[in-house]
C-alpha positions as CSV (number, residue, x, y, z in Angstrom):
1,X,-12.7,-4.6,-9.0
2,X,-10.0,-2.0,-9.1
3,X,-6.7,-2.8,-10.8
4,X,-3.8,-0.8,-12.0
5,X,-1.4,-3.6,-12.7
6,X,-0.7,-3.9,-16.4
7,X,0.1,-1.8,-19.4
8,X,-3.5,-2.1,-20.5
9,X,-4.8,-0.2,-17.5
10,X,-7.4,2.5,-18.4
11,X,-5.7,5.9,-18.1
12,X,-7.9,9.1,-18.2
13,X,-7.5,12.6,-17.0
14,X,-9.9,11.7,-14.1
15,X,-7.7,8.8,-12.9
16,X,-6.2,5.5,-13.7
17,X,-7.4,2.0,-13.2
18,X,-9.8,-0.6,-14.3
19,X,-12.9,-0.6,-12.1
20,X,-15.4,-2.7,-13.9
21,X,-16.5,-6.4,-13.8
22,X,-13.5,-7.1,-16.1
23,X,-10.3,-5.3,-16.8
24,X,-9.1,-4.2,-20.2
25,X,-6.7,-7.1,-20.2
26,X,-9.5,-9.6,-19.6
27,X,-8.9,-10.2,-15.9
28,X,-12.2,-10.8,-14.0
29,X,-13.1,-9.2,-10.7
30,X,-12.8,-12.6,-9.1
31,X,-9.2,-13.0,-10.2
32,X,-8.3,-9.5,-9.2
33,X,-9.8,-10.1,-5.7
34,X,-7.9,-13.4,-5.4
35,X,-4.7,-11.8,-6.4
36,X,-5.2,-9.1,-3.7
37,X,-5.7,-11.9,-1.1
38,X,-2.6,-13.6,-2.3
39,X,-0.6,-10.4,-1.9
40,X,-1.9,-10.0,1.7
41,X,-1.0,-13.6,2.5
42,X,2.5,-13.0,1.0
43,X,2.9,-9.9,3.2
44,X,2.2,-12.0,6.3
45,X,4.6,-14.7,5.1
46,X,7.3,-12.2,4.4
47,X,6.9,-10.6,7.8
48,X,7.4,-13.9,9.6
49,X,10.3,-14.9,7.3
50,X,12.0,-11.6,8.2
51,X,11.4,-12.2,11.9
52,X,12.6,-15.8,11.6
53,X,16.0,-14.6,10.3
54,X,16.4,-12.7,13.6
55,X,16.4,-16.2,15.2
56,X,18.7,-17.7,12.6
57,X,15.8,-19.5,11.0
58,X,16.2,-19.5,7.2
59,X,13.7,-21.3,5.0
60,X,15.1,-21.5,1.5
61,X,11.8,-22.9,0.1
62,X,10.0,-19.7,1.4
63,X,12.8,-17.7,-0.2
64,X,12.0,-19.2,-3.6
65,X,8.2,-19.5,-3.2
66,X,7.4,-15.9,-2.3
67,X,8.8,-14.3,-5.4
68,X,7.3,-17.0,-7.6
69,X,3.9,-16.5,-6.1
70,X,4.2,-12.7,-6.2
71,X,5.2,-12.8,-9.9
72,X,2.1,-14.7,-10.7
73,X,0.1,-11.5,-9.8
74,X,2.3,-9.1,-11.7
75,X,1.5,-10.0,-15.3
76,X,-1.8,-10.2,-17.1
77,X,-1.1,-13.8,-18.2
78,X,-2.2,-15.8,-15.1
79,X,-5.9,-15.7,-14.6
80,X,-6.0,-19.2,-13.2
81,X,-8.1,-18.7,-10.1
82,X,-7.5,-22.2,-8.6
83,X,-3.8,-21.7,-9.0
84,X,-3.9,-18.3,-7.2
85,X,-6.0,-19.9,-4.4
86,X,-3.4,-22.7,-4.2
87,X,-0.6,-20.1,-3.8
88,X,-2.5,-18.3,-1.1
89,X,-3.2,-21.4,0.8
90,X,0.4,-22.4,0.6
91,X,1.6,-18.9,1.7
92,X,-0.7,-19.2,4.8
93,X,0.6,-22.7,5.6
94,X,4.2,-21.5,5.3
95,X,3.5,-18.4,7.3
96,X,2.0,-20.5,10.1
97,X,5.0,-22.9,10.1
98,X,7.5,-20.0,10.3
99,X,5.4,-18.4,13.0
100,X,5.5,-21.6,15.1
101,X,9.2,-21.9,14.7
102,X,9.6,-18.2,15.8
103,X,7.4,-18.8,18.8
104,X,9.4,-21.9,19.7
105,X,12.5,-19.8,19.7
106,X,10.9,-16.9,21.6
107,X,7.4,-17.1,23.0
108,X,7.1,-13.3,22.7
109,X,7.8,-13.2,19.0
110,X,5.6,-10.7,17.1
111,X,5.4,-9.1,13.7
112,X,3.7,-5.9,12.5
113,X,1.2,-7.8,10.3
114,X,0.7,-11.1,12.0
115,X,-2.2,-12.6,10.3
116,X,-2.5,-11.0,6.9
């Protein structure tokens, strides 16, 4: 685990960050890893949402889902692993749906981070 997210992050002259089995805030390594995976899934979703707009495809649900899911990783109050996994799965499903719409509009559609 390595985390520098919250105000409780360990800060020393040697460096900053919690790098133990559990953070100072109580976050477990599992939760930290799942949050990292969710962020990666949201990066992929955002890349395809940005590309979709080039084709006039705007998904308002994605527009509201992405910040909501992202915010769940920003505070040290949501350590609900199943909920984080649910957000990640939904982000991947939404990413794939947007990708399919983009490919329907342009078979050559690509993004920088296609499958994160």
